[in-house]
C-alpha positions in Angstrom: 21.9 -12.4 -5.7 21.0 -8.9 -6.7 18.0 -8.0 -9.0 18.6 -5.4 -11.7 15.6 -3.2 -12.2 15.1 -2.6 -15.9 13.2 0.7 -15.2 9.8 -0.4 -16.4 7.1 2.2 -15.5 5.4 1.2 -12.3 5.0 1.9 -8.5 7.5 -0.5 -7.0 10.9 0.3 -5.7 14.3 -1.4 -5.3 13.8 -3.1 -2.0 10.4 -4.4 -3.0 11.6 -5.7 -6.4 14.6 -7.3 -4.7 12.3 -9.0 -2.2 10.0 -10.3 -5.0 13.0 -11.6 -6.9 14.5 -13.4 -3.9 11.2 -14.9 -2.8 10.4 -16.1 -6.3 13.7 -18.0 -6.4 12.3 -20.3 -3.7 9.0 -21.0 -5.4 8.1 -23.5 -8.0 5.4 -21.2 -9.5 3.9 -17.8 -8.9 0.6 -16.1 -9.7 0.6 -12.3 -9.8 -2.7 -10.4 -9.6 -2.2 -7.0 -11.2 0.8 -6.9 -13.5 0.2 -3.6 -15.3 3.3 -2.9 -17.5 5.3 -5.7 -15.9 7.6 -4.0 -13.4 7.0 -6.5 -10.6 6.3 -9.3 -13.1 9.9 -8.9 -14.4 11.3 -9.4 -10.9 9.1 -12.5 -10.4 10.0 -14.0 -13.8 13.7 -13.3 -13.2 13.6 -15.2 -9.9 11.2 -18.1 -10.5 12.4 -20.9 -12.7 8.9 -22.3 -12.9 5.7 -20.8 -14.3 4.8 -17.2 -13.5 1.1 -16.5 -14.3 0.2 -12.8 -14.7 -3.4 -12.0 -14.2 -4.6 -8.5 -15.3 -7.3 -6.9 -17.4 -4.8 -4.3 -18.5 -7.6 -1.7 -18.3 -6.7 -0.1 -15.0 -9.1 0.6 -12.2 -11.9 3.1 -12.5 -12.1 3.1 -8.7 -8.5 4.2 -8.1 -8.7 7.6 -6.3 -6.9 9.6 -8.9 -8.1 7.5 -11.9 -4.5 7.3 -13.0 -4.5 3.7 -14.2 -7.8 4.0 -16.0 -6.7 7.2 -17.7 -3.4 5.6 -18.8 -5.1 2.5 -20.1 -7.3 4.8 -22.3 -4.3 6.6 -23.6 -1.8 3.7 -24.1 -2.0 0.1 -25.0 -0.9 -1.2 -21.6 -0.9 -4.9 -22.6 1.5 -4.2 -25.6 3.8 -2.5 -23.1 3.6 -5.4 -20.8 4.4 -7.9 -23.6 7.3 -5.7 -24.8 8.8 -5.6 -21.3 8.3 -9.3 -20.2 7.0 -11.2 -23.2 10.4 -12.7 -23.9 10.4 -14.8 -20.7 9.6 -18.5 -21.6 8.1 -19.1 -18.1 5.3 -16.4 -18.6 1.6 -17.2 -18.9 -0.8 -14.3 -19.2 -4.5 -14.5 -18.1 -6.0 -11.3 -19.5 -9.1 -11.3 -17.3 -10.3 -10.3 -13.8 -8.8 -11.9 -10.8 -11.9 -13.8 -9.5 -12.5 -15.4 -12.9 -8.9 -16.4 -13.2 -8.9 -18.1 -9.8 -11.6 -20.5 -11.0 -9.0 -22.1 -13.4 -6.8 -23.2 -10.5 -6.9 -26.2 -8.3 -6.6 -25.8 -4.5 -3.0 -25.4 -3.3 -1.7 -25.3 -6.9 0.2 -22.0 -6.7 3.1 -21.8 -4.3 3.1 -18.0 -4.2 0.2 -15.6 -5.0 1.2 -11.9 -5.1 -1.8 -9.5 -4.9 -1.4 -6.0 -6.4 -4.6 -5.5 -8.3 -7.5 -3.2 -7.4 -6.8 -1.8 -3.9 -10.4 -1.0 -2.9 -11.6 -2.9 0.1 -14.2 -5.1 -1.6 -11.8 -6.0 -4.5 -9.0 -6.8 -2.1 -11.3 -8.9 0.1 -12.5 -10.8 -3.0 -9.0 -11.4 -4.2 -8.0 -12.9 -0.9 -11.1 -15.0 -0.7 -10.6 -16.2 -4.3 -6.8 -16.9 -4.1 -6.3 -18.1 -0.5 -7.5 -21.7 -1.4 -5.3 -21.7 -4.5 -2.2 -20.6 -2.5 0.1 -23.3 -1.1 3.0 -21.4 0.6 2.8 -17.6 0.5 -0.1 -15.2 -0.1 1.4 -11.7 -0.2 0.8 -8.3 -1.6 1.7 -4.7 -2.2 0.5 -1.4 -0.7 -0.5 -2.6 2.8 -0.9 1.1 3.8 -3.8 1.5 1.3 -6.9 1.6 3.5 -8.7 -1.0 1.4 -5.8 -3.5 1.6 -5.2 -3.0 5.3 -8.9 -3.2 6.1 -9.5 -6.4 4.1 -6.6 -8.1 5.7 -7.7 -7.1 9.1 -11.4 -8.1 8.6 -10.4 -11.5 7.2 -8.1 -12.1 10.1 -4.9 -12.3 8.1 -1.7 -11.4 10.0 1.0 -9.4 8.4 4.3 -11.3 9.0 6.8 -9.3 7.0 7.3 -5.7 6.3 9.7 -4.1 3.8 9.9 -0.3 4.1 6.3 -0.2 5.2 5.3 -0.6 1.5 5.5 -4.2 0.6 4.0 -6.4 3.3 3.4 -10.1 3.3 0.6 -11.9 5.0 -0.1 -15.6 5.6 -3.3 -17.1 7.1 
């Protein structure tokens, strides 16, 4: 099956969206950390017939090197854009909060797939992995492996990258 990208503003490309869509079709539920305006969320919701839980503050990251997301969040209502793009999906649940706090609401092994694409700084990625690994039952994966914070956290936590799509989207499983 082919995923049709609805051209929502974001930083993911065709092969990545297709991979998310296809992978989500095999999962009973998915948790996404970092949903922004819903580009990747749309692919996950289109593929997964079960619940897709989107976790995001919708405020951007003040730590991102160019401050792009924080600036955009000050200029635009990111959450309204997100709801406009994916709010019509009946399998969507939104947790408008930080990742670590959201993880506390989940039982161990209760999410089949956890997709990490939140803050890409080392400490934040490390905290996301530590918080969500116990919740994840089948696949813990993420975006932007080539970001130093992402790669460093995965390496330091001993997680092995097992799949690579165009050197951008890479999946890891402990």
